[in-house]
C-alpha positions, 0 to 999 in steps of 0.5 A: 477614397482609398482610404475608406476601404483601408479603415475598414479593412483594419477596423474588421481587424481590430473588432476580430483580434479583440473578438478572439481575445475575450472568447479564449483570453491570453494565449499563454495561459490559454495554451497551458490550459490546453496541455493540462485539461489533456494531462487530467485526460491521461492521470487516473484522478481516485482522489478527485484533486483534478475536478477544479480543472475545467475552462469554467475556471481561470487556469491559475485558480486550479489545483496545484497550479500556480502561475507568474505574477501577471498570471501570463504562465503556469510556473508551478505544478503541484500534484504530490501525495494526490492518489493519482496512477497511469504514467506521467504524461508527455502533454507536461513537457511543453508548459515550457514556462514551468520553474517547478514540477512536483509529482511526488507520492503517487502512483505513477507508472511507465517510465520518465519521458524524454520530452522531460528536456524542454523544460528548460526553465525547470529548477526543480523536478520531484517525480520520488516515491512513484512506480515509474521504472526504465531509465533515467533519460539522457534529456533529463541533462538538458535542464541547465536551471535545474537546482533539484532532482529527486526522483528515487524511491522508485524501480529506475535501473541503468546507469547515472547518466553521465550528462547530468553533469552538465547541471551544474546548478544543482543543490539536491540530488536524490536517487534513493532507493531504486534500481540504479548499477553501474558506477558513481560517473566520476562527472558527478565532481562538476556540480560544484554548487551540490550540497546533497547527494542521496544514493543509497539502496540502489547496486550501486558498484566500483569505487568513489570517484576522487571527484568527489572532493570538488563538491567542496559545498556538500553538506550530505552524502548519502551510498549506503545499501549499495555495493561500493567497493575498495577504500574510502578515496583520502580526498574526501576529507577535502568537504569541510562542509559536509554534515552527514557521511553515510556509507554503511551496507556496502563492501568497503575495505582497507582502513578508516582514512584519517583524512577523514578527521579534516571534516569539521563540520561532521555530525554524523559518521556510518559506516557500517557493514563494510570490511574495513580493517585496521584500528579505529583512529585516534584522528577522530577525536578531531571530529568536534562536532559529531553528534552520532558514529556507527562503525558497527559490524567491520572486522576492526581491531585493536582498543577504543580510542575514542575519548568524551572529552574531545568528542563533548557532543557526542550522543551515539556510539556503536562499534558492535560487532567487531573485533575490538580488544583492551577495556573502556579508556578512562577518558571515555565517558565524562560528567555532564556528557551528552552520551545517550547510547553505547553498543559495544556488543559481540567484540573482545572487551575483557575486564570487569564491569566498565565503571568508566562508563557510570560517569554517563547519567545520561546514558540511556542505552548500554550494550555490551553483550556477546564480550569477556567481561567478567566479575560482579556487578556493581553495587553503583549501577544505579548511577545510572539512574537514565537508563532503559535498556541493559544488555548484560548478557552472554559474558561472564559475570559473577554473583548475585544481583545487586539490589540497588537495580531496583533504583533504576526506575526507569529500566525496561529491558534486563537482559542478563542471560548466559552468563554465571550469575548466582544467588537469588532475585531482589525482592527489590526488582518489584519496584521496576514499574517500567521493568518489561522484559527480564531474561535471566536464562542459563545461569545459576540463580536458585532461591524462590521467584519474590513476590514482589516480581509480580508488582511489575505490572508492565512485564511481557514476557519473563524468561528463568529458563535453565536455572535453580530456583524452587519453591511455588510459581507466585499466587498473584501471577495473574496480575502481570495482565501483559505478560505474552512469555513465560518460560520457567522451564528447567527448573525446581517449581514445585506444587501448582500452578496457581490459578490466577495463572489464567488472568494472564489472558495476554499470554502466548506461550507458557513452558513449565516443562522439567519442573517438580509442578503437581496438582491438575491444571486450574479451570481458569486456564480456559481464560488464556484464547490467545495462548499458542505454545504450551509446554507440561511434560516431566512434571506431576500433573494430575487428572481433574474432574473439574477440567471441562476445557483444554484447548491446545490449539496452534501448538507444535504436539507431535506423538499420539493423543494421550487415554488418559484424558478420558479421565478428566470425566468433567470435559466439556471441550477439547481442542487440539487442532493444528499441531503435529498429533499422529496416531489415532484417536484414542477409543477411551475418548467415547468415556468423555458423555460431557464432551460438546466440542471436540475439534482434532483438525489440521494434525496427521492423525490416521486409522477410522474414527472410533465408533466408541464417539456414539457416546458422546451424545452431547457433541455439538461439534465434531472437527475432524478435517485435514487429517489422515482418517479413512475408511467409510464416512461413520453412519453412528453420526446420525446418531448424534443428534445435538449435532450443529457442526461436521466437518471431516473434509480433507481425508480420505473418507471413501463411500456413500454418503448415510443417508443416517445424516438425514438424523441430524436435524440440528445440523448447520454445517457439514462439509465433507469436501475433498474425500473419495466420496462416491454414489449419489447425494441421498435425499435424506438431506433434504430433512437438514432444514437447519441447514447453513452451508452444504459444501461437498465439493472436490468428490466423485458423487454422481446421479442428480442432484437431490429435488430434496435439497429446496427443503434446506430452506436456510442454506447460505453458501452451497459448494458441490463443485468438481465432481460428476453430477449429472442431469438438469439443475432443479429448478427448485434450487430456486426457492432457497432465496437464503442462498447468499455466499456461492452457489458452486455446481461448476465441474460437473457433468450438467445438462440442460438449460439454466432454469430461470428460477435462479433469478430468484436468488436475489442474495446471492453474490457468487455463482458458477456453473463453468465446465458443464454441458448447460445449453440454450439462452441464459435466461433474463431473470438472472439479470435481476441478481443484483447482489452478484459480484463473480458468475461464471457461466464459461465453457458450456454450450450457451447460446444467444444474447446475454442480459444486459447487466452482466455488460459489468462482468469479464469477459473470461466469465462467458468464454467457451460458449461461441454462440454467445453475444453482447457486452461484453461480448462481441456484440450480437448485430453486426454493424458496420458504417456505424463506428463513432469517431471522437473528435480531437481536443484539438480539431474542437478548438479549430472548428470553435476557431473557424465558427468565431473566424465566419460569424465574425465576418458576416456580422461585420458584414452586415453593420457596415452595409447598414450603416452605408445604408443609413448615411445615404438614405439620410444625404438623399433627404438633405439633397432634396431639401437643397433642392427645393429651398422654400418652394413648400412641401409638395414640391419636396415630396414631388421631387423625393418621390421621383427620387424614390422611383429612380432609385427604385429602378435602378434597384431593379436594373440585373446585374446591377450594384444598389447606387445612390446619389451623393449628397456632395455633388458641387450644385446642384442639377435638375438634370436627371441624365447628367452623370452623377459621381457614386460611391459603391461599397466595393469602391466599383466604377459602374455604369450609371445608365 
């Protein structure tokens, strides 16, 4: 009978295990889910890429999560470019089956956690392009299965840990664009399987370790833009698989080692910006796979020894900024070569134009500038039919520009400046429909500017400065709709400026000074809205009655404003802002009766505003701000009945604001800030019923705020801060319901309570009442200002509870009010003992497990009891049937009743378990006093008496 309890226990354990398995799934994936949910809670997911991470979905269906084939483990996590921010959660380091972790291209901050060393199965770790800082943890050396490690484009600093040599399976190591310092560790040579090593844009110093030659499979070695010094190690020539070698912008010295010629697979060689000297080794001709070579900005000397007869795959040659001498070798370029770019500028090359280059029919860019080349340009130059950029400037070329240049239909940029070229511009140049830049300045060219030039409609820049061009500017210059720069200064051009020039609407810089131009400025100049620099001096321009607008803003004009501008009596717009003009405003400008727009802002003008301007009765815009004007604010301004904008700010005006200003009934904007104005705000300000903007801040105004301001119903911006205004805030301000941009009364001496009427300013976006002497509660009506994005009530004497809508503003909005309370400040009622504690996720899981376990035990016990009861009932019935034999139904009922009564009597015995007669007796007995074996749920022997 002892086997029965053991069977019960086994049954219980099996059922319990099944319930746990159903309830929680596989232990590995549920554990990984727990850690991933911890990861989710630590990251800021602005793009919602982690929304699928919930217990309602299988972990293997979560975004970015990959599982093993049997879905037992998470083996990959790819959250690249997911706009995630925050630090790297240490919970990630518990995903011990992880093989790939990609968190690149996010906004992660903080350091790389040292717990990363727990991910021993990791083969790929990508953390590049984040904002990670700190040092590379040495624990990364524990990831011995790692094949790809890319953690560059961060703010990592410190050393490259030598323990990185433990990563013997590593194939890709990317540490570029960080702040790593010290030297490249010699242990890097232990990485026998390394294919790509990228260390560019750090602060690495010292020598390139010779041990790097042990990385025999290395294909890419990039260490540019560091502080490496010393010589290039000869052992680097052992890297037979190397395809890319980039050591640009370091401090490497010595000569280029001839051993580099052993890099038989090399395609890209960049040694730009070092201190290399000596000649270019002839042995480089053995690099038959070479496609690009850049040795620019070194101290290389001697002649050019590279021959295209050997380097038939060569596409780019850049030897700029060295001291190379001699001429280009005859075999430098062969027919059908692949050469596309040749940059030999800033050397000491001599001789004529290298005719050898004309064989390079594939050539697209040729830069021979800043050399000692001379002679005439060859008429066969059009053989370079694919050429887009021809830079021959700063040489000693002479003769004329060959007309055949017009056949170079792909030409976009032609730089011939600073030579000794003579003659005229060939009319054939008009065939160059792709020409964008034409620089011919500082030559000895003459003749007229050909009309055909205006057919080059792609032109954006023309510079003919310092030649001897004569005649007039082409009448059709307006066809050059893309022109941004037109520099014709210091020539002998004559005649008027063609009106079509006004249709070059993209023009930003116009230099016509030092010519013999005459006539008047064309009225079409008003269309040149993007013009920023204009030089017209030393010509013979006249005043013009037809000139209606002159806009010379954003230039560098200096000196005084010429009084002869008053001769243009029909002038309606005069804009001279953002220059360096000085002196006084000429009183003669008062003769411009048609003037409606006068902008002299952002100059160095001084003195008082001349009263003669009061004659300009049509003035609508008067902008004199940001100068050095002095004196009182003129009272005659009130006579300008059409004035809509008055901007006198940032000057040195003093005295009162004239009451006459109230006569300017059409005024929309009045800005007088940052002056020395004093006295009270005039009551007449309320007569400006059209006013939209009133800015009087940063003056010495005193007294109370004029209540008449309530009449300015159209105000949407009111700034009165940084004065000495006193008294209460007028409740009438609450009637200015159009106020939207700001109401700024800060840094005054205002007192009293905040009027509740301010709560009616439903459109208000910014409210600043800080640094005053306001008292009382903050009106609850202010909570109705749902458009507020900025609120500052700090540094007053306010008290009481803040309106609940203010809880979203920072505490700094209310600091300096010791008796204020309520969110975001401290609670108004101290509530000790009411703290709420949040259960951790671990505690929640433990509670759930306990509940499930207890429920399971209870269910199993109840099921077992019910089964036993049912079985014993059946046994009683069977036993009664066998005792009565065939004596009839009455006997069965009687004996059954006796047995039930007996059983009921036993059940009533205090302290005993309920027992039933066993139906397995060897012989029936009618003696009820006989000892009957009993069966108990827990198999305990009990007294049957």
